Each structure stands twice: as structure tokens, then as C-alpha cells.
C-alpha positions as CSV (number, residue, x, y, z in Angstrom):
1,M,2.1,4.8,7.7
2,R,0.2,3.2,4.9
3,L,0.3,4.7,1.7
4,S,-2.3,3.6,-1.0
5,I,-2.0,4.9,-4.6
6,L,-5.9,5.7,-5.8
7,G,-5.0,7.5,-8.8
8,C,-0.9,8.4,-10.8
9,S,-1.6,8.6,-14.1
10,G,-1.3,11.7,-16.5
11,G,-4.6,11.7,-17.5
12,I,-8.5,10.0,-17.3
13,G,-10.0,7.3,-19.9
14,A,-10.7,3.6,-18.8
15,N,-9.0,2.3,-15.7
16,L,-6.3,5.8,-15.6
17,R,-7.5,7.9,-12.1
18,T,-5.7,11.3,-11.9
19,T,-3.4,11.9,-8.3
20,C,-4.4,10.9,-5.9
21,L,-2.6,9.1,-2.7
22,L,-4.3,7.5,0.6
23,L,-2.4,8.5,3.4
24,D,-3.3,5.3,6.4
25,D,-7.3,5.9,6.2
26,D,-7.7,9.6,7.4
27,T,-5.5,11.4,4.7
28,L,-5.9,12.4,1.4
29,I,-2.6,13.9,-0.3
30,D,-4.2,15.9,-3.6
31,C,-8.0,15.0,-4.6
32,G,-7.7,14.0,-8.6
33,T,-9.9,11.9,-9.6
34,G,-8.6,8.6,-8.4
35,A,-10.1,10.1,-4.9
36,G,-13.9,9.0,-6.6
37,E,-12.1,4.9,-5.9
38,L,-13.4,5.8,-1.6
39,D,-16.8,4.8,-1.1
40,S,-19.1,7.0,0.7
41,E,-18.0,5.2,3.9
42,R,-14.4,5.5,3.2
43,M,-15.0,9.5,2.8
44,A,-16.3,10.1,5.5
45,G,-13.2,9.3,7.1
46,I,-11.3,11.3,5.4
47,D,-10.0,14.3,7.8
48,Q,-7.7,16.2,6.1
49,V,-5.9,16.9,2.3
50,F,-2.1,17.9,1.6
51,L,-3.0,19.4,-1.9
52,T,0.0,19.9,-3.9
53,H,-0.9,23.0,-6.2
54,S,-4.3,23.8,-7.8
55,H,-4.5,21.9,-11.3
56,M,-7.3,20.3,-11.8
57,D,-6.1,17.1,-12.3
58,H,-4.5,17.4,-8.9
59,V,-7.5,18.9,-7.2
60,A,-10.7,18.1,-9.3
61,V,-12.6,15.8,-7.0
62,L,-12.0,17.7,-3.6
63,P,-15.4,19.7,-5.1
64,M,-17.4,17.2,-5.1
65,F,-15.7,14.8,-2.2
66,A,-16.6,18.2,0.1
67,D,-20.2,17.5,-1.0
68,S,-20.2,14.0,-0.9
69,A,-18.7,13.3,2.1
70,G,-19.7,16.6,4.4
71,N,-23.1,15.2,5.6
72,L,-21.4,12.2,7.1
73,R,-18.8,14.3,9.0
74,N,-19.0,16.7,12.5
75,A,-16.3,18.5,11.8
76,P,-15.1,20.6,8.7
77,L,-12.9,18.9,6.2
78,T,-9.2,20.4,6.7
79,V,-7.5,21.1,3.4
80,Y,-4.0,22.4,3.8
81,A,-2.0,23.8,0.6
82,L,0.5,26.8,-0.4
83,P,-1.7,30.7,0.0
84,D,-2.0,31.0,-3.6
85,T,-3.4,27.2,-3.9
86,I,-5.7,28.3,-1.6
87,A,-6.5,31.4,-3.4
88,I,-7.1,30.4,-6.6
89,L,-9.7,27.7,-5.6
90,K,-11.4,30.3,-3.4
91,S,-11.5,32.6,-6.5
92,H,-12.2,30.1,-9.0
93,I,-13.3,27.1,-7.9
94,F,-15.9,28.0,-4.2
95,N,-16.8,30.6,-5.7
96,A,-20.6,30.4,-6.1
97,S,-20.6,30.3,-9.5
98,I,-18.7,27.0,-10.1
99,W,-19.1,25.6,-7.1
100,P,-21.0,26.5,-3.1
101,D,-18.4,28.1,-0.6
102,Y,-18.2,25.4,0.8
103,T,-15.8,27.6,3.3
104,V,-18.9,28.8,4.5
105,Q,-21.7,26.2,4.0
106,P,-24.0,24.8,5.0
107,T,-22.9,27.3,7.9
108,P,-20.2,29.8,8.7
109,E,-20.0,27.3,12.0
110,I,-19.4,24.3,10.5
111,P,-18.4,24.7,7.2
112,Y,-17.9,21.3,4.6
113,I,-14.2,22.5,4.3
114,R,-11.6,24.5,6.4
115,F,-8.6,25.9,4.4
116,E,-5.2,25.7,5.9
117,A,-2.0,27.6,4.9
118,I,1.2,26.2,5.0
119,K,4.4,26.7,3.3
120,T,7.2,25.4,2.3
121,G,9.8,23.3,4.7
122,Q,6.6,23.9,7.4
123,T,5.7,20.1,9.1
124,V,2.4,19.3,10.3
125,V,2.1,16.6,13.0
126,S,-1.2,14.5,12.4
127,R,-1.7,11.0,14.7
128,G,2.7,11.5,14.9
129,R,2.6,11.1,11.6
130,K,4.9,14.0,10.2
131,I,3.7,16.0,7.0
132,T,6.7,18.3,5.8
133,A,6.0,20.5,2.7
134,L,9.2,19.4,0.1
135,P,10.6,22.3,-2.5
136,A,8.7,21.8,-6.1
137,K,9.5,24.1,-9.0
138,H,6.1,24.4,-10.6
139,S,4.6,26.4,-13.5
140,I,2.3,27.8,-10.9
141,P,3.1,28.2,-6.8
142,A,3.7,23.9,-5.4
143,V,4.9,21.5,-2.9
144,G,5.8,18.5,-3.2
145,Y,5.2,16.5,0.4
146,L,7.6,14.0,2.7
147,L,5.7,12.4,4.8
148,D,7.8,10.8,7.8
149,S,6.3,7.9,10.2
150,G,9.9,8.0,12.7
151,A,10.7,4.6,11.2
152,G,10.7,5.6,7.6
153,S,10.0,8.3,5.2
154,F,8.0,8.3,1.6
155,A,8.6,11.3,-0.9
156,F,6.6,12.6,-3.5
157,S,7.5,14.9,-5.3
158,G,3.9,16.6,-7.2
159,D,4.9,18.5,-10.4
160,T,7.4,19.6,-10.6
161,T,10.9,19.8,-13.2
162,Y,14.2,19.8,-12.1
163,C,14.4,21.6,-8.5
164,E,17.8,21.6,-6.7
165,A,16.4,22.3,-3.4
166,F,14.0,19.5,-3.6
167,W,16.5,16.8,-4.0
168,N,18.6,18.6,-1.1
169,A,15.7,18.0,0.8
170,L,15.6,14.7,0.3
171,K,19.3,13.7,1.2
172,Q,18.1,15.3,5.1
173,A,16.0,12.7,4.9
174,Q,18.3,9.5,6.3
175,N,14.8,7.1,6.5
176,L,14.0,7.7,3.2
177,R,12.4,4.4,1.3
178,Y,10.5,5.5,-1.3
179,L,10.7,8.3,-3.7
180,L,7.4,8.6,-5.5
181,I,8.7,11.3,-8.2
182,E,6.7,12.4,-11.9
183,A,7.2,11.9,-15.3
184,T,5.3,13.6,-17.4
185,L,7.6,14.8,-20.6
186,L,9.9,12.5,-22.4
187,D,13.7,13.5,-23.5
188,H,12.5,15.3,-26.1
189,G,9.7,17.7,-24.6
190,G,13.1,19.0,-22.8
191,E,12.6,22.5,-23.9
192,R,8.6,22.6,-22.2
193,A,10.1,21.4,-19.2
194,E,11.3,24.4,-17.7
195,I,8.5,26.3,-18.7
196,S,5.2,23.3,-17.7
197,G,7.1,23.1,-14.8
198,H,7.7,19.2,-15.5
199,M,10.1,16.3,-15.5
200,T,12.0,14.4,-17.9
201,P,13.9,11.0,-18.1
202,T,17.2,13.0,-18.5
203,L,16.3,15.5,-15.0
204,I,15.2,12.8,-13.0
205,A,18.5,10.5,-13.7
206,K,20.1,14.1,-12.5
207,G,18.5,14.1,-9.5
208,L,18.6,11.0,-8.9
209,H,22.6,10.8,-8.8
210,K,22.4,13.6,-6.0
211,L,20.6,11.2,-3.4
212,E,23.7,9.7,-1.3
213,H,21.6,7.0,0.5
214,P,19.3,3.5,-2.0
215,V,15.5,4.6,-2.2
216,A,12.8,2.9,-3.6
217,V,12.3,5.0,-7.1
218,L,8.4,5.0,-7.8
219,I,7.5,6.9,-11.4
220,T,4.3,8.8,-11.7
221,H,1.8,11.2,-13.4
222,M,3.2,9.8,-17.1
223,E,1.8,11.2,-20.1
224,A,-1.0,8.9,-21.0
225,G,0.1,6.2,-23.6
226,R,3.3,7.3,-23.4
227,E,3.8,5.2,-20.5
228,E,6.3,2.6,-21.6
229,E,7.8,4.9,-23.7
230,T,8.4,7.3,-21.0
231,M,9.5,4.2,-18.3
232,R,12.2,2.9,-21.8
233,E,13.9,6.5,-21.3
234,I,14.2,6.2,-17.6
235,L,15.4,2.7,-17.4
236,A,17.9,3.9,-20.3
237,L,19.4,6.7,-17.9
238,S,19.2,5.3,-14.4
239,A,19.0,1.6,-14.7
240,E,21.0,1.7,-11.5
241,F,17.9,2.9,-9.3
242,S,15.7,0.2,-10.4
243,P,13.0,2.3,-11.7
244,E,9.2,1.5,-12.1
245,A,5.8,2.8,-13.1
246,V,3.7,2.8,-9.9
247,R,0.1,1.5,-10.2
248,R,-3.3,2.3,-9.1
249,G,-4.2,-0.3,-6.2
250,Q,-0.2,-0.6,-5.0
251,V,0.2,-0.3,-0.9
252,F,3.1,1.2,0.4
253,G,4.0,0.9,4.6
254,F,6.9,2.4,5.7
């Protein structure tokens, strides 16, 4: 399996793109502005999208992505998400007012999008790859994902504050090689972390110390303009785990 980072920032501007990960050549994990890095041919090759939650920085390009690639495809784009996430997208985006309802257009028989509900702990097997929804604790219903090739696995937290069940799930992944974890808030924003459902350097350190096997730690979703300050706080608390800021364009094999 190969995971390419198309977007990993908490904001936009200049070369910043919001969350979107490309798994091999046919699957997206979230569909933030990073999805716009794909040309039409590569868009047409995407068969499925796995959403962590419905916040704009993770779904912003999905409506236009479905439109741009729809006429190049012979089957609907399958979008996996929690039932709450699907309901929000149908009500607030694919509602014929903000954007066409591509779950029934251009025809009900072959629409551009087909939503598929998932639940925490559920595994979807696709071309021999296992994609499992991990527990998360955000301000709205959300999941992370564990991507497992059999030989190795890559965990992505999505947006979450400290979640005991998330870290316990990682302890069960014996072949875990990479952990991509969000770091939205600095430690002085700790009081906001529980309310907004985000991580701080202290909460990241708390979770990492629960892991019982080595893993490459990658930091994502940092607040735009505060990346260096955020990494300094993370390194001060978790230097033994050698955390690194993930960069757009990086590719990881596992």
C-alpha cells in the first residue's frame, strides 16, 4: 500500500491544502482542498472516499470532485462515512440548493455519488486492503482510520481530542508502522481541546506513552502560521518518539 499526502494543513493560502490522503491510486481519505491536486485522469480513477467527519476542511472538494469526475466514470463514487456524517452532507450540501443532489443525479440508476454508512470498528476490505474505522472524540461524530496492507499499517486520527478508545485500538495493531496524528491547538489552548475536539502537544504525549511498540509519528492539521511553535511544544514533550511534521507531497509505503 502507498499513501500520498495531498493536503495536511489546518488552513489554506499559498501552498497550504487541507486534509486529503491518497491511498494507492483509487481511494481518498477525506476530501479537503488537497484533492484539487489531482488532474482529471487521476480523479476519474478514484473509486471510493472514506470521510472522517463532515467539517468543511475535510469535505470541501467532495461536491466539485463528484461533479468534475462524474462524467468520466461509469459507476458512482462510493463515499464511506458515519450515518451522522452522511445525514449532514445530504441536508446541508447535496440539497439542490448549495449543490445538486448527486446521490440521484444525473440519474437515480447511475448517480455520481453513492453513500455507504459505516460504524466505528467496522472494516472495509478493498482489493485485499483493510480499512478500519477507529474511535475518535471530536465536536461532532467522527472516526479515524487504520489502513492495513497485511505487511504493515498506517493509522490516521482524523480530528479528535484525547480518546482512550483510539489509543487502545492502536495498541492492538501489531503491524503499525505510521501514526498520523492531528495537533490543532497549542498547550495554552488546552481548555478548548475538550470542547472543540482537538489535540494539544500534552494530549499527544499522553497518548504516545500508551503505545507499546515503536511507530513513526507524523504530525498534521496544525494551525496555519503556528506550525513551528506547535512542533517545538510537541518535541519538548515527545522527543523520544521523534515526531515529524508531515508535508504535502510525501509518500509512505507499508
